[in-house]
C-alpha positions in Angstrom: 3.7 46.8 -42.1 0.9 44.3 -41.0 3.1 43.8 -37.8 3.4 47.2 -37.1 0.0 47.8 -37.2 -1.0 44.6 -35.1 2.1 45.7 -32.5 0.3 49.5 -32.5 -3.4 48.5 -32.3 -2.2 46.1 -29.0 -0.6 49.0 -27.4 -3.4 50.7 -27.9 -5.5 48.2 -26.5 -3.8 47.4 -23.5 -3.0 50.9 -21.8 -6.8 50.1 -20.2 -5.1 47.2 -18.7 -2.6 48.1 -16.8 -1.7 47.2 -13.0 -2.7 45.4 -10.2 -3.7 47.6 -7.8 -7.0 48.9 -6.6 -5.8 52.5 -8.4 -5.8 51.0 -11.5 -9.0 49.9 -11.4 -10.0 53.2 -10.0 -8.2 54.5 -13.2 -10.0 51.7 -15.3 -13.4 53.1 -14.1 -12.1 56.6 -14.9 -12.0 55.4 -18.8 -15.5 54.4 -18.7 -14.8 50.7 -18.3 -17.5 48.8 -15.7 -16.4 46.8 -12.4 -17.7 43.0 -13.2 -20.1 41.5 -10.9 -22.0 38.3 -10.7 -25.1 39.7 -12.0 -24.0 42.1 -14.4 -20.7 42.9 -16.4 -18.9 39.5 -16.2 -15.5 37.6 -18.4 -13.8 34.5 -17.1 -12.0 31.8 -18.7 -9.2 29.1 -18.1 -6.2 30.0 -19.7 -3.4 27.4 -19.1 -5.3 25.7 -16.8 -5.6 28.6 -14.7 -9.1 30.4 -13.5 -8.9 34.0 -14.8 -12.0 36.7 -13.9 -12.0 40.1 -15.7 -12.0 43.3 -12.8 -13.7 45.4 -15.5 -15.0 45.3 -19.3 -16.0 48.5 -21.3 -19.5 48.6 -22.6 -19.8 47.4 -26.4 -21.4 50.8 -27.3 -18.2 52.8 -26.0 -15.7 49.9 -27.5 -17.3 48.6 -30.4 -15.9 44.8 -29.2 -16.5 41.9 -26.2 -13.6 44.0 -24.1 -12.4 42.9 -20.6 -9.3 43.4 -18.7 -7.9 41.7 -15.2 -4.7 43.3 -14.1 -2.5 43.7 -17.3 -4.1 40.9 -19.4 -6.9 41.3 -21.7 -9.4 39.4 -23.5 -11.2 41.7 -26.5 -13.6 39.7 -28.7 -15.4 40.6 -31.9 -18.5 41.7 -31.8 -21.1 42.6 -34.4 -24.4 44.1 -34.6 -27.5 41.5 -34.9 -26.0 38.8 -33.2 -28.5 36.4 -32.5 -28.7 33.2 -29.5 -26.9 30.6 -31.2 -24.6 32.8 -33.8 -20.9 31.6 -34.1 -17.9 33.0 -35.2 -15.0 30.8 -36.1 -11.7 32.5 -34.8 -10.3 30.9 -38.0 -11.7 32.9 -40.6 -9.6 36.0 -39.4 -12.2 37.4 -36.8 -10.3 36.1 -34.1 -9.8 38.1 -30.6 -7.0 40.0 -29.4 -5.4 38.6 -26.3 -2.6 39.9 -24.2 -2.2 36.9 -21.0 -1.0 37.4 -17.6 2.7 38.8 -17.3 5.1 40.7 -19.6 3.3 42.5 -22.9 4.1 39.7 -25.3 2.0 40.0 -29.1 -0.2 37.2 -29.5 -2.7 36.3 -31.8 -5.9 34.1 -32.2 -6.2 31.7 -35.9 -8.3 28.9 -33.9 -11.3 29.5 -31.3 -14.7 30.0 -31.5 -17.0 32.6 -30.2 -20.8 31.3 -29.1 -23.6 33.8 -28.7 -26.2 32.1 -26.4 -28.4 35.1 -24.9 -29.4 38.2 -26.8 -31.9 40.8 -25.0 -32.7 44.8 -25.8 -29.4 45.7 -23.4 -27.6 42.1 -22.7 -24.9 40.0 -24.9 -23.9 36.3 -23.1 -21.8 33.9 -25.3 -18.7 31.7 -24.0 -15.9 31.4 -26.2 -12.5 29.1 -26.3 -8.9 30.0 -28.6 -5.6 29.2 -29.3 -3.0 31.9 -28.7 -0.1 31.6 -30.7 3.5 34.2 -29.7 3.6 36.2 -32.8 7.5 36.1 -32.3 7.8 32.4 -31.4 4.7 30.1 -32.9 6.1 27.3 -30.9 4.4 29.2 -27.9 0.7 28.8 -27.4 -1.9 29.7 -24.8 -4.5 27.5 -24.9 -7.9 30.0 -23.3 -10.8 27.7 -22.5 -14.2 27.7 -20.3 -14.9 31.1 -21.4 -18.1 32.7 -20.8 -19.0 36.9 -20.9 -21.9 38.7 -19.9 -22.2 42.2 -21.4 -24.0 45.6 -22.0 -25.0 46.8 -25.4 -26.0 50.2 -24.2 -24.4 52.1 -20.8 
């Protein structure tokens, strides 16, 4: 049952990030996502040594999490009200992100890593993150996500 719930949740959060074209980006924006820019909404990371940069993100108020998409891949980090600079969330305690890597759909779970809040303003939240994602159907397959950075608006 837990696997079925995880799969259903993953499919729902992936539907926001489907496609590689500018049409796909237009569809993301039509669903309430915001295009990323260097001075605004931003999420970047290194995934198994390759740079990753989000095309679009949801405001926290729209999704309840820190959610970013690039083509078919998604990183969805946990969010709690009251984050303050210096706050850390350890992903080994069941508070891990949802992650779908670039390429064909595979369900990965995260049980190791950390989210670090570096800046909080009335409107914006910034932080860094890293984690190891494990393929649910084959735990020997892992993906390392490092050098993660995000900036997201808390309210639209």
